[in-house]
C-alpha positions, 0 to 999 in steps of 0.5 A: 442230491441236496435241494433247497425248497422255494417257499411255494414248494414247501407249502405245496409239499406240506399241503397239496402235493398233487400240484407238484410236477412229477419231476419235482416230486421225484427229486424231492423223494430222493434228496436231502431237503433244506429250506431257508429260514426266510420262508417262515417269514414269507409264509407268516406275511402271506397269511397276515395279508390273507394271500395264504390260508392255512388250517393251522397257525403259520408257525405250526404249519412251518414246524410240522412241514419241516418235521414231517418231511425231514427238512433241515432249516438253514438260518439267514446270516450276514454272509447270506444277506450280503450275498443276496445284496450282491446278486445281479438285479434280476429279482426284486423280491427280497425273499427270493434273493435270500433263497438264491443266496442261500443256495449259492452259499450252500451249493444247493439246487433250488426246487422252484417254479420261478422262471427268474431263478435259473437265469442267475449265473450258475443258478441250478433249479428243478421244476418240470 
């Protein structure tokens, strides 16, 4: 299975795996993992706005998380950007729209606790 990690899942995987449900942990353990490059921006902004506190700088956290867990980063390109803009207006969060478009573009299942993501036509998600 190939999974795209939502930003909050990447943070939990790298910092507090006990908060991941068993189904999510099991899927992560047997899957090829990907993350959208937009998650780096989201983590950086969460730290800047003091909504997330990390033991190291956001760029260090992001790089280490990818390296330690064998996660492949998918860049955001024009195709993904346009696909995100064309999505139905079920989500106002631009980060989530990019993540959803990335999953569609690369035929990935998203691992997320976000209840809106699975409501997109053909959206595939895993959580609990």
